[in-house]
Biopython code that builds the backbone (N, CA, C, O; Angstrom):
import numpy as np
from Bio.PDB.StructureBuilder import StructureBuilder

atoms = [
    (1, "MET", "N", (81.645, 77.432, 8.190)),
    (1, "MET", "CA", (81.078, 78.392, 8.526)),
    (1, "MET", "C", (81.363, 78.734, 9.693)),
    (1, "MET", "O", (81.505, 77.948, 10.630)),
    (2, "ASP", "N", (81.489, 80.120, 9.753)),
    (2, "ASP", "CA", (81.788, 81.138, 10.857)),
    (2, "ASP", "C", (80.508, 81.464, 11.798)),
    (2, "ASP", "O", (79.578, 82.215, 11.505)),
    (3, "TYR", "N", (80.662, 80.784, 12.902)),
    (3, "TYR", "CA", (79.230, 80.401, 14.008)),
    (3, "TYR", "C", (78.943, 81.967, 14.588)),
    (3, "TYR", "O", (77.882, 82.518, 14.880)),
    (4, "ARG", "N", (80.366, 82.455, 14.632)),
    (4, "ARG", "CA", (80.454, 83.714, 15.400)),
    (4, "ARG", "C", (79.355, 84.658, 14.791)),
    (4, "ARG", "O", (78.481, 85.197, 15.471)),
    (5, "LYS", "N", (79.512, 84.812, 13.287)),
    (5, "LYS", "CA", (78.883, 85.397, 12.517)),
    (5, "LYS", "C", (77.255, 85.658, 12.480)),
    (5, "LYS", "O", (76.562, 86.630, 12.179)),
    (6, "SER", "N", (76.963, 84.213, 12.967)),
    (6, "SER", "CA", (75.452, 83.790, 12.813)),
    (6, "SER", "C", (74.734, 84.831, 13.243)),
    (6, "SER", "O", (75.322, 85.586, 14.017)),
    (7, "LYS", "N", (73.091, 85.209, 12.826)),
    (7, "LYS", "CA", (72.605, 86.028, 13.377)),
    (7, "LYS", "C", (71.126, 84.911, 14.069)),
    (7, "LYS", "O", (69.938, 85.220, 14.152)),
    (8, "ALA", "N", (71.528, 84.140, 14.301)),
    (8, "ALA", "CA", (71.026, 82.814, 14.924)),
    (8, "ALA", "C", (70.641, 82.939, 16.528)),
    (8, "ALA", "O", (71.619, 82.591, 17.190)),
    (9, "PRO", "N", (69.644, 83.283, 17.273)),
    (9, "PRO", "CA", (69.376, 83.842, 18.440)),
    (9, "PRO", "C", (70.090, 82.254, 19.771)),
    (9, "PRO", "O", (70.075, 81.042, 19.556)),
    (10, "THR", "N", (70.421, 82.745, 20.575)),
    (10, "THR", "CA", (71.213, 81.980, 21.546)),
    (10, "THR", "C", (70.234, 80.912, 22.530)),
    (10, "THR", "O", (70.601, 79.931, 23.176)),
    (11, "ASN", "N", (68.768, 81.541, 22.365)),
    (11, "ASN", "CA", (67.869, 80.866, 23.321)),
    (11, "ASN", "C", (66.735, 80.390, 22.145)),
    (11, "ASN", "O", (66.764, 80.621, 20.936)),
    (12, "THR", "N", (65.790, 79.688, 22.889)),
    (12, "THR", "CA", (64.575, 79.136, 22.034)),
    (12, "THR", "C", (63.842, 80.247, 21.465)),
    (12, "THR", "O", (63.479, 81.213, 22.136)),
    (13, "VAL", "N", (63.629, 80.111, 20.240)),
    (13, "VAL", "CA", (62.326, 81.206, 19.909)),
    (13, "VAL", "C", (61.190, 80.486, 18.938)),
    (13, "VAL", "O", (61.334, 79.541, 18.163)),
    (14, "THR", "N", (60.117, 81.195, 19.223)),
    (14, "THR", "CA", (58.898, 80.681, 19.008)),
    (14, "THR", "C", (58.899, 80.779, 17.257)),
    (14, "THR", "O", (59.340, 81.782, 16.695)),
    (15, "ARG", "N", (58.420, 79.759, 16.596)),
    (15, "ARG", "CA", (58.423, 79.988, 14.940)),
    (15, "ARG", "C", (56.880, 79.936, 14.680)),
    (15, "ARG", "O", (56.024, 79.443, 15.415)),
    (16, "ASN", "N", (56.732, 80.504, 13.569)),
    (16, "ASN", "CA", (55.377, 80.228, 13.367)),
    (16, "ASN", "C", (55.125, 79.165, 12.280)),
    (16, "ASN", "O", (55.194, 79.530, 11.106)),
    (17, "ILE", "N", (54.843, 77.903, 12.564)),
    (17, "ILE", "CA", (54.965, 76.608, 11.687)),
    (17, "ILE", "C", (54.178, 76.599, 10.285)),
    (17, "ILE", "O", (54.647, 75.910, 9.379)),
    (18, "VAL", "N", (53.187, 77.220, 10.104)),
    (18, "VAL", "CA", (53.135, 77.825, 8.555)),
    (18, "VAL", "C", (54.123, 78.475, 7.512)),
    (18, "VAL", "O", (54.280, 78.206, 6.321)),
    (19, "ASP", "N", (54.783, 79.470, 8.365)),
    (19, "ASP", "CA", (55.893, 80.021, 7.747)),
    (19, "ASP", "C", (57.259, 78.965, 7.249)),
    (19, "ASP", "O", (57.825, 79.022, 6.157)),
    (20, "LEU", "N", (57.532, 78.161, 8.214)),
    (20, "LEU", "CA", (58.475, 77.026, 8.046)),
    (20, "LEU", "C", (57.925, 76.271, 6.930)),
    (20, "LEU", "O", (58.676, 76.127, 5.965)),
    (21, "GLY", "N", (56.832, 75.792, 6.876)),
    (21, "GLY", "CA", (56.058, 74.758, 5.736)),
    (21, "GLY", "C", (56.095, 75.157, 4.766)),
    (21, "GLY", "O", (56.098, 74.424, 3.778)),
    (22, "ALA", "N", (56.143, 76.602, 4.688)),
    (22, "ALA", "CA", (55.331, 77.521, 3.176)),
    (22, "ALA", "C", (56.738, 77.033, 1.896)),
    (22, "ALA", "O", (56.435, 76.875, 0.714)),
    (23, "GLU", "N", (58.210, 76.852, 2.389)),
    (23, "GLU", "CA", (58.911, 77.034, 1.258)),
    (23, "GLU", "C", (58.824, 75.558, 0.449)),
    (23, "GLU", "O", (58.948, 75.528, -0.775)),
    (24, "THR", "N", (58.598, 74.326, 1.250)),
    (24, "THR", "CA", (58.522, 73.136, 0.892)),
    (24, "THR", "C", (57.158, 72.621, 0.406)),
    (24, "THR", "O", (56.901, 71.836, -0.506)),
    (25, "GLY", "N", (56.301, 73.317, 1.317)),
    (25, "GLY", "CA", (54.907, 72.648, 0.833)),
    (25, "GLY", "C", (54.525, 71.845, 1.812)),
    (25, "GLY", "O", (53.439, 71.312, 1.585)),
    (26, "ASN", "N", (55.116, 71.508, 3.017)),
    (26, "ASN", "CA", (55.176, 70.396, 3.792)),
    (26, "ASN", "C", (55.696, 70.511, 5.118)),
    (26, "ASN", "O", (56.817, 70.022, 5.260)),
    (27, "ILE", "N", (55.084, 71.119, 6.293)),
    (27, "ILE", "CA", (56.424, 70.973, 7.656)),
    (27, "ILE", "C", (57.152, 69.779, 8.209)),
    (27, "ILE", "O", (57.977, 69.823, 9.122)),
    (28, "TYR", "N", (56.733, 68.635, 7.513)),
    (28, "TYR", "CA", (57.335, 67.679, 8.281)),
    (28, "TYR", "C", (58.591, 67.533, 7.263)),
    (28, "TYR", "O", (59.545, 66.876, 7.679)),
    (29, "GLU", "N", (58.659, 68.047, 6.071)),
    (29, "GLU", "CA", (59.512, 67.874, 5.162)),
    (29, "GLU", "C", (60.781, 68.962, 5.719)),
    (29, "GLU", "O", (61.939, 68.623, 5.965)),
    (30, "SER", "N", (60.212, 70.322, 5.834)),
    (30, "SER", "CA", (60.908, 71.493, 6.561)),
    (30, "SER", "C", (61.802, 70.699, 7.865)),
    (30, "SER", "O", (63.015, 70.489, 7.874)),
    (31, "VAL", "N", (61.020, 70.418, 8.702)),
    (31, "VAL", "CA", (61.857, 69.833, 9.921)),
    (31, "VAL", "C", (62.644, 68.776, 9.431)),
    (31, "VAL", "O", (63.635, 68.614, 10.143)),
    (32, "SER", "N", (62.577, 67.992, 8.478)),
    (32, "SER", "CA", (63.656, 66.807, 8.435)),
    (32, "SER", "C", (64.878, 67.614, 7.915)),
    (32, "SER", "O", (66.018, 67.307, 8.263)),
    (33, "ILE", "N", (64.609, 68.701, 7.036)),
    (33, "ILE", "CA", (65.757, 68.922, 6.129)),
    (33, "ILE", "C", (66.660, 70.146, 7.336)),
    (33, "ILE", "O", (67.825, 70.504, 7.163)),
    (34, "ILE", "N", (65.677, 70.651, 8.624)),
    (34, "ILE", "CA", (66.284, 71.428, 9.311)),
    (34, "ILE", "C", (67.354, 70.486, 10.227)),
    (34, "ILE", "O", (68.406, 70.928, 10.687)),
    (35, "ALA", "N", (66.907, 69.206, 10.383)),
    (35, "ALA", "CA", (67.277, 68.593, 11.391)),
    (35, "ALA", "C", (68.380, 67.833, 10.634)),
    (35, "ALA", "O", (69.330, 67.442, 11.313)),
    (36, "LYS", "N", (68.377, 67.552, 9.201)),
    (36, "LYS", "CA", (69.834, 67.076, 8.759)),
    (36, "LYS", "C", (71.032, 68.029, 8.805)),
    (36, "LYS", "O", (72.214, 67.685, 8.788)),
    (37, "ARG", "N", (70.459, 69.529, 8.878)),
    (37, "ARG", "CA", (71.421, 70.194, 8.463)),
    (37, "ARG", "C", (71.917, 70.699, 9.870)),
    (37, "ARG", "O", (73.046, 71.172, 10.003)),
    (38, "ALA", "N", (70.938, 70.569, 11.021)),
    (38, "ALA", "CA", (71.462, 70.422, 12.363)),
    (38, "ALA", "C", (72.745, 69.229, 12.805)),
    (38, "ALA", "O", (73.636, 69.221, 13.653)),
    (39, "ASN", "N", (72.358, 68.423, 11.903)),
    (39, "ASN", "CA", (73.445, 67.181, 12.482)),
    (39, "ASN", "C", (74.636, 67.512, 11.639)),
    (39, "ASN", "O", (75.739, 67.363, 12.165)),
    (40, "GLN", "N", (74.572, 67.920, 10.465)),
    (40, "GLN", "CA", (75.989, 68.422, 9.928)),
    (40, "GLN", "C", (76.796, 69.673, 10.362)),
    (40, "GLN", "O", (77.926, 69.818, 9.896)),
    (41, "ILE", "N", (76.254, 70.642, 11.280)),
    (41, "ILE", "CA", (76.392, 71.394, 11.839)),
    (41, "ILE", "C", (76.983, 71.290, 13.450)),
    (41, "ILE", "O", (77.604, 72.101, 14.137)),
    (42, "SER", "N", (76.629, 70.290, 13.643)),
    (42, "SER", "CA", (76.966, 69.685, 14.884)),
    (42, "SER", "C", (78.514, 68.688, 15.043)),
    (42, "SER", "O", (79.462, 68.492, 15.804)),
    (43, "THR", "N", (77.932, 68.267, 13.707)),
    (43, "THR", "CA", (79.327, 67.718, 13.711)),
    (43, "THR", "C", (80.771, 68.269, 13.089)),
    (43, "THR", "O", (81.860, 67.696, 13.044)),
    (44, "GLU", "N", (80.416, 69.462, 12.673)),
    (44, "GLU", "CA", (81.501, 70.436, 12.666)),
    (44, "GLU", "C", (81.881, 70.982, 13.715)),
    (44, "GLU", "O", (83.059, 71.082, 14.060)),
    (45, "ILE", "N", (80.770, 71.450, 14.416)),
    (45, "ILE", "CA", (81.418, 72.096, 15.844)),
    (45, "ILE", "C", (82.055, 71.280, 16.594)),
    (45, "ILE", "O", (83.072, 71.591, 17.214)),
    (46, "LYS", "N", (81.424, 69.953, 16.613)),
    (46, "LYS", "CA", (82.536, 68.711, 17.000)),
    (46, "LYS", "C", (83.886, 68.570, 16.997)),
    (46, "LYS", "O", (84.680, 68.353, 17.912)),
    (47, "GLN", "N", (84.034, 68.735, 15.760)),
    (47, "GLN", "CA", (85.393, 68.214, 15.202)),
    (47, "GLN", "C", (86.034, 69.714, 15.483)),
    (47, "GLN", "O", (87.202, 69.618, 15.858)),
    (48, "ASP", "N", (85.636, 70.852, 15.407)),
    (48, "ASP", "CA", (86.232, 72.046, 15.371)),
    (48, "ASP", "C", (86.839, 72.124, 16.804)),
    (48, "ASP", "O", (88.015, 72.459, 16.955)),
    (49, "LEU", "N", (86.030, 71.814, 17.855)),
    (49, "LEU", "CA", (86.338, 71.769, 19.217)),
    (49, "LEU", "C", (87.336, 70.613, 19.563)),
    (49, "LEU", "O", (88.228, 70.805, 20.388)),
    (50, "SER", "N", (87.211, 69.653, 19.053)),
    (50, "SER", "CA", (87.998, 68.497, 19.451)),
    (50, "SER", "C", (89.516, 68.874, 18.918)),
    (50, "SER", "O", (90.492, 68.628, 19.626)),
    (51, "LYS", "N", (89.648, 69.511, 17.576)),
    (51, "LYS", "CA", (90.755, 69.650, 17.579)),
    (51, "LYS", "C", (91.758, 70.909, 18.143)),
    (51, "LYS", "O", (92.988, 70.876, 18.180)),
    (52, "LYS", "N", (90.832, 72.078, 18.590)),
    (52, "LYS", "CA", (91.490, 73.013, 19.390)),
    (52, "LYS", "C", (91.512, 72.540, 20.866)),
    (52, "LYS", "O", (91.957, 73.323, 21.705)),
    (53, "LEU", "N", (91.075, 71.347, 21.239)),
    (53, "LEU", "CA", (91.491, 70.965, 22.700)),
    (53, "LEU", "C", (92.617, 69.881, 22.770)),
    (53, "LEU", "O", (93.309, 69.539, 23.729)),
    (54, "ALA", "N", (92.599, 69.434, 21.456)),
    (54, "ALA", "CA", (93.810, 68.305, 21.191)),
    (54, "ALA", "C", (95.074, 68.758, 21.335)),
    (54, "ALA", "O", (95.928, 67.922, 21.632)),
    (55, "GLU", "N", (95.543, 70.406, 21.131)),
    (55, "GLU", "CA", (96.258, 70.843, 21.370)),
    (55, "GLU", "C", (96.893, 71.513, 22.846)),
    (55, "GLU", "O", (97.981, 72.021, 23.118)),
    (56, "PHE", "N", (95.652, 71.246, 23.642)),
    (56, "PHE", "CA", (96.318, 71.119, 24.956)),
    (56, "PHE", "C", (96.398, 69.920, 25.871)),
    (56, "PHE", "O", (96.759, 69.916, 27.048)),
    (57, "ALA", "N", (95.875, 68.580, 24.895)),
    (57, "ALA", "CA", (96.255, 67.172, 25.799)),
    (57, "ALA", "C", (97.164, 67.223, 26.333)),
    (57, "ALA", "O", (97.942, 68.090, 25.936)),
    (58, "SER", "N", (97.547, 66.483, 27.349)),
    (58, "SER", "CA", (98.787, 66.174, 28.235)),
    (58, "SER", "C", (98.514, 64.603, 28.472)),
    (58, "SER", "O", (97.773, 64.059, 29.291)),
    (59, "TYR", "N", (99.285, 64.102, 27.572)),
    (59, "TYR", "CA", (99.232, 62.637, 27.857)),
    (59, "TYR", "C", (100.203, 62.329, 29.546)),
    (59, "TYR", "O", (101.403, 62.580, 29.650)),
    (60, "ASN", "N", (99.277, 61.713, 30.790)),
    (60, "ASN", "CA", (100.192, 60.852, 31.816)),
    (60, "ASN", "C", (99.666, 59.767, 32.179)),
    (60, "ASN", "O", (98.512, 59.380, 31.994)),
    (61, "ASP", "N", (100.726, 59.141, 32.833)),
    (61, "ASP", "CA", (100.294, 57.757, 33.260)),
    (61, "ASP", "C", (99.361, 57.743, 34.575)),
    (61, "ASP", "O", (98.776, 56.682, 34.796)),
    (62, "SER", "N", (99.206, 58.580, 35.275)),
    (62, "SER", "CA", (98.492, 58.601, 36.309)),
    (62, "SER", "C", (96.989, 59.255, 35.791)),
    (62, "SER", "O", (96.683, 60.305, 35.226)),
    (63, "LEU", "N", (96.307, 58.204, 36.232)),
    (63, "LEU", "CA", (94.502, 58.751, 36.141)),
    (63, "LEU", "C", (94.396, 60.082, 37.041)),
    (63, "LEU", "O", (93.864, 61.156, 36.761)),
    (64, "GLU", "N", (94.923, 59.764, 37.958)),
    (64, "GLU", "CA", (94.612, 60.878, 39.695)),
    (64, "GLU", "C", (94.889, 62.311, 38.964)),
    (64, "GLU", "O", (94.276, 63.307, 39.349)),
    (65, "GLU", "N", (95.800, 62.379, 37.935)),
    (65, "GLU", "CA", (96.171, 63.747, 38.147)),
    (65, "GLU", "C", (95.292, 64.369, 36.876)),
    (65, "GLU", "O", (95.259, 63.802, 35.784)),
    (66, "VAL", "N", (94.641, 65.508, 37.138)),
    (66, "VAL", "CA", (93.880, 65.985, 36.382)),
    (66, "VAL", "C", (94.334, 67.907, 36.371)),
    (66, "VAL", "O", (94.167, 68.657, 37.332)),
    (67, "PHE", "N", (94.848, 68.260, 35.161)),
    (67, "PHE", "CA", (95.390, 69.277, 34.781)),
    (67, "PHE", "C", (94.262, 70.301, 34.268)),
    (67, "PHE", "O", (93.724, 70.066, 33.186)),
    (68, "GLU", "N", (93.861, 71.519, 35.073)),
    (68, "GLU", "CA", (93.037, 72.766, 34.554)),
    (68, "GLU", "C", (94.060, 73.828, 33.613)),
    (68, "GLU", "O", (94.866, 74.697, 33.944)),
    (69, "ASN", "N", (93.725, 73.441, 32.643)),
    (69, "ASN", "CA", (94.614, 74.460, 31.698)),
    (69, "ASN", "C", (93.399, 75.850, 31.809)),
    (69, "ASN", "O", (92.181, 75.674, 31.832)),
    (70, "ARG", "N", (93.989, 77.010, 31.858)),
    (70, "ARG", "CA", (92.967, 77.950, 31.494)),
    (70, "ARG", "C", (92.402, 78.265, 29.975)),
    (70, "ARG", "O", (91.247, 78.625, 29.746)),
    (71, "GLU", "N", (93.462, 78.056, 28.946)),
    (71, "GLU", "CA", (92.677, 78.464, 27.859)),
    (71, "GLU", "C", (91.790, 77.413, 27.411)),
    (71, "GLU", "O", (90.795, 77.622, 26.718)),
    (72, "GLN", "N", (92.206, 76.171, 27.859)),
    (72, "GLN", "CA", (91.257, 74.909, 27.433)),
    (72, "GLN", "C", (89.731, 75.387, 28.206)),
    (72, "GLN", "O", (88.726, 74.880, 27.709)),
    (73, "ILE", "N", (89.561, 76.190, 29.208)),
    (73, "ILE", "CA", (88.348, 76.318, 29.875)),
    (73, "ILE", "C", (87.850, 77.211, 29.193)),
    (73, "ILE", "O", (86.653, 77.109, 28.925)),
    (74, "GLU", "N", (88.589, 78.329, 28.715)),
    (74, "GLU", "CA", (88.118, 79.341, 27.675)),
    (74, "GLU", "C", (87.516, 78.850, 26.766)),
    (74, "GLU", "O", (86.345, 79.109, 26.486)),
    (75, "ILE", "N", (88.276, 78.035, 26.155)),
    (75, "ILE", "CA", (87.395, 77.623, 24.716)),
    (75, "ILE", "C", (86.178, 76.818, 24.838)),
    (75, "ILE", "O", (85.173, 77.012, 24.155)),
    (76, "SER", "N", (86.320, 75.756, 25.876)),
    (76, "SER", "CA", (84.979, 75.653, 26.198)),
    (76, "SER", "C", (84.031, 76.173, 26.295)),
    (76, "SER", "O", (83.026, 75.837, 25.670)),
    (77, "ARG", "N", (84.090, 77.281, 27.225)),
    (77, "ARG", "CA", (82.991, 78.146, 27.524)),
    (77, "ARG", "C", (82.344, 78.844, 26.623)),
    (77, "ARG", "O", (81.150, 79.140, 26.596)),
    (78, "TYR", "N", (83.704, 79.249, 25.433)),
    (78, "TYR", "CA", (83.103, 79.825, 24.307)),
    (78, "TYR", "C", (81.831, 79.056, 23.663)),
    (78, "TYR", "O", (80.663, 79.444, 23.654)),
    (79, "TYR", "N", (82.420, 77.757, 23.078)),
    (79, "TYR", "CA", (81.811, 76.573, 22.450)),
    (79, "TYR", "C", (80.656, 76.151, 23.462)),
    (79, "TYR", "O", (80.087, 75.177, 22.970)),
    (80, "GLU", "N", (80.146, 76.465, 24.556)),
    (80, "GLU", "CA", (78.927, 76.375, 25.192)),
    (80, "GLU", "C", (78.138, 77.892, 25.029)),
    (80, "GLU", "O", (76.944, 77.986, 25.315)),
    (81, "LYS", "N", (78.660, 78.666, 24.707)),
    (81, "LYS", "CA", (77.879, 80.185, 24.781)),
    (81, "LYS", "C", (77.363, 80.171, 22.982)),
    (81, "LYS", "O", (76.617, 81.095, 22.659)),
    (82, "LEU", "N", (77.655, 79.422, 22.172)),
    (82, "LEU", "CA", (77.346, 79.475, 20.925)),
    (82, "LEU", "C", (75.875, 78.751, 20.789)),
    (82, "LEU", "O", (75.511, 77.778, 21.449)),
    (83, "PRO", "N", (74.989, 79.552, 19.627)),
    (83, "PRO", "CA", (73.813, 79.205, 19.585)),
    (83, "PRO", "C", (73.840, 77.408, 19.313)),
    (83, "PRO", "O", (74.714, 76.824, 18.672)),
    (84, "LYS", "N", (72.645, 76.758, 19.983)),
    (84, "LYS", "CA", (72.719, 75.066, 19.778)),
    (84, "LYS", "C", (72.562, 74.770, 18.048)),
    (84, "LYS", "O", (71.935, 75.541, 17.322)),
    (85, "PRO", "N", (73.156, 73.686, 17.613)),
    (85, "PRO", "CA", (72.846, 73.514, 15.974)),
    (85, "PRO", "C", (71.339, 73.492, 15.567)),
    (85, "PRO", "O", (71.014, 73.420, 14.382)),
    (86, "THR", "N", (70.659, 73.540, 16.323)),
    (86, "THR", "CA", (69.203, 73.248, 15.887)),
    (86, "THR", "C", (68.521, 74.659, 15.454)),
    (86, "THR", "O", (67.627, 74.818, 14.623)),
    (87, "LEU", "N", (69.195, 75.657, 16.256)),
    (87, "LEU", "CA", (68.892, 77.210, 16.016)),
    (87, "LEU", "C", (69.722, 77.491, 15.079)),
    (87, "LEU", "O", (69.231, 78.367, 14.366)),
    (88, "LEU", "N", (70.834, 77.145, 14.702)),
    (88, "LEU", "CA", (71.644, 77.782, 14.028)),
    (88, "LEU", "C", (71.223, 77.313, 12.453)),
    (88, "LEU", "O", (71.395, 78.071, 11.498)),
    (89, "ALA", "N", (70.576, 75.793, 12.303)),
    (89, "ALA", "CA", (69.791, 75.480, 11.217)),
    (89, "ALA", "C", (68.610, 75.443, 10.500)),
    (89, "ALA", "O", (68.185, 75.210, 9.369)),
    (90, "THR", "N", (68.152, 75.854, 11.899)),
    (90, "THR", "CA", (66.792, 77.042, 11.305)),
    (90, "THR", "C", (66.495, 78.227, 10.784)),
    (90, "THR", "O", (65.570, 78.553, 10.039)),
    (91, "GLN", "N", (67.812, 79.155, 11.481)),
    (91, "GLN", "CA", (68.147, 80.389, 11.166)),
    (91, "GLN", "C", (68.482, 80.281, 9.931)),
    (91, "GLN", "O", (67.889, 81.115, 9.247)),
    (92, "GLU", "N", (69.296, 79.499, 9.246)),
    (92, "GLU", "CA", (69.912, 79.215, 7.887)),
    (92, "GLU", "C", (68.588, 78.751, 7.064)),
    (92, "GLU", "O", (68.561, 79.125, 5.892)),
    (93, "PHE", "N", (67.663, 78.106, 7.457)),
    (93, "PHE", "CA", (66.527, 77.441, 6.557)),
    (93, "PHE", "C", (65.609, 78.814, 6.449)),
    (93, "PHE", "O", (65.283, 79.288, 5.361)),
    (94, "VAL", "N", (65.316, 79.265, 7.450)),
    (94, "VAL", "CA", (64.653, 80.644, 7.001)),
    (94, "VAL", "C", (65.077, 81.550, 6.340)),
    (94, "VAL", "O", (64.265, 82.198, 5.680)),
    (95, "ASP", "N", (66.538, 81.905, 6.297)),
    (95, "ASP", "CA", (67.173, 82.833, 5.531)),
    (95, "ASP", "C", (67.253, 82.444, 4.305)),
    (95, "ASP", "O", (67.692, 83.345, 3.590)),
    (96, "HIS", "N", (66.936, 81.159, 3.563)),
    (96, "HIS", "CA", (67.187, 80.193, 2.565)),
    (96, "HIS", "C", (68.383, 80.088, 2.307)),
    (96, "HIS", "O", (68.724, 80.437, 1.177)),
    (97, "GLU", "N", (69.359, 79.610, 3.191)),
    (97, "GLU", "CA", (71.189, 79.306, 2.787)),
    (97, "GLU", "C", (70.913, 78.262, 3.070)),
    (97, "GLU", "O", (71.867, 77.970, 3.791)),
    (98, "VAL", "N", (70.136, 77.211, 3.043)),
    (98, "VAL", "CA", (70.010, 75.870, 3.016)),
    (98, "VAL", "C", (69.881, 75.386, 1.433)),
    (98, "VAL", "O", (68.895, 75.798, 0.821)),
    (99, "TYR", "N", (70.666, 74.678, 0.860)),
    (99, "TYR", "CA", (70.271, 73.585, -0.098)),
    (99, "TYR", "C", (70.148, 72.374, 0.180)),
    (99, "TYR", "O", (70.890, 71.613, 0.802)),
    (100, "TYR", "N", (68.653, 72.141, -0.570)),
    (100, "TYR", "CA", (68.482, 70.980, -0.520)),
    (100, "TYR", "C", (67.715, 70.435, -1.894)),
    (100, "TYR", "O", (67.641, 71.258, -2.806)),
    (101, "ARG", "N", (67.201, 69.265, -2.097)),
    (101, "ARG", "CA", (66.857, 68.715, -3.022)),
    (101, "ARG", "C", (65.587, 67.474, -2.598)),
    (101, "ARG", "O", (65.633, 66.665, -1.672)),
    (102, "ASP", "N", (64.598, 67.651, -3.528)),
    (102, "ASP", "CA", (63.775, 66.104, -3.719)),
    (102, "ASP", "C", (63.987, 65.154, -4.710)),
    (102, "ASP", "O", (63.823, 65.289, -5.923)),
    (103, "PRO", "N", (64.460, 63.933, -3.932)),
    (103, "PRO", "CA", (65.039, 63.140, -5.142)),
    (103, "PRO", "C", (63.968, 62.343, -5.782)),
    (103, "PRO", "O", (64.233, 61.559, -6.694)),
    (104, "SER", "N", (62.698, 62.528, -5.308)),
    (104, "SER", "CA", (61.529, 62.043, -5.929)),
    (104, "SER", "C", (61.195, 63.079, -7.052)),
    (104, "SER", "O", (60.494, 62.784, -8.020)),
    (105, "VAL", "N", (61.728, 64.274, -6.860)),
    (105, "VAL", "CA", (61.441, 65.282, -8.454)),
    (105, "VAL", "C", (62.237, 64.996, -9.051)),
    (105, "VAL", "O", (63.263, 64.628, -8.478)),
    (106, "GLN", "N", (62.184, 65.014, -10.699)),
    (106, "GLN", "CA", (63.299, 64.418, -11.700)),
    (106, "GLN", "C", (63.585, 66.189, -12.145)),
    (106, "GLN", "O", (62.629, 66.935, -12.357)),
    (107, "PRO", "N", (64.523, 66.498, -12.202)),
    (107, "PRO", "CA", (65.366, 67.919, -12.873)),
    (107, "PRO", "C", (64.778, 68.421, -14.310)),
    (107, "PRO", "O", (64.921, 67.736, -15.322)),
    (108, "ALA", "N", (64.345, 69.229, -14.310)),
    (108, "ALA", "CA", (63.665, 69.602, -15.990)),
    (108, "ALA", "C", (65.064, 69.543, -16.970)),
    (108, "ALA", "O", (66.229, 69.887, -16.775)),
    (109, "ASN", "N", (64.501, 69.063, -17.874)),
    (109, "ASN", "CA", (65.466, 68.547, -19.193)),
    (109, "ASN", "C", (65.341, 69.997, -19.895)),
    (109, "ASN", "O", (64.334, 70.687, -20.052)),
    (110, "ASN", "N", (66.410, 70.193, -20.193)),
    (110, "ASN", "CA", (66.410, 71.761, -21.091)),
    (110, "ASN", "C", (66.136, 71.138, -22.757)),
    (110, "ASN", "O", (65.651, 71.806, -23.670)),
    (111, "GLN", "N", (66.543, 69.839, -22.841)),
    (111, "GLN", "CA", (66.634, 69.094, -24.490)),
    (111, "GLN", "C", (65.022, 69.513, -24.613)),
    (111, "GLN", "O", (64.195, 69.551, -23.702)),
    (112, "GLU", "N", (64.818, 69.847, -26.184)),
    (112, "GLU", "CA", (63.440, 69.359, -26.735)),
    (112, "GLU", "C", (63.362, 67.455, -26.994)),
    (112, "GLU", "O", (64.333, 66.796, -27.367)),
    (113, "GLU", "N", (62.302, 67.010, -26.760)),
    (113, "GLU", "CA", (62.231, 65.721, -27.128)),
    (113, "GLU", "C", (61.837, 65.566, -28.603)),
    (113, "GLU", "O", (60.951, 66.277, -29.077)),
    (114, "LEU", "N", (62.556, 64.542, -29.419)),
    (114, "LEU", "CA", (62.413, 64.552, -30.935)),
    (114, "LEU", "C", (61.338, 63.656, -31.240)),
    (114, "LEU", "O", (61.003, 63.470, -32.410)),
]
sb = StructureBuilder()
sb.init_structure("model")
sb.init_model(0)
sb.init_chain("A")
sb.init_seg("    ")
for serial, (resi, resn, name, xyz) in enumerate(atoms, 1):
    if name == "N":
        sb.init_residue(resn, " ", resi, " ")
    sb.init_atom(name, np.array(xyz, "f"), 0.0, 1.0, " ", f" {name:<3s}", serial, name[0])
structure = sb.get_structure()
């Protein structure tokens, strides 16, 4: 997912609780779906950031030496300015971009019973 193209706000937005619960019929189920998606997004962002920062890793024997790399600082600042995973997940949920299913509901069978 490209987080730069997301329409999610970078700060907290007040949402209507009735609107969030309308799609699933249960606000708690909606919040659970958003939370699970936020965890997925958080993991993706963390892996992406770790991969980019690993390019600048320098392995030294001395723990006292700390090198500040300008590119590394810029990458960190970029990721700090991104919307939080919960805001991204909520925006995806509101835009109907999140796929979810209820395991307690059986899928409709297209075959007729004999």
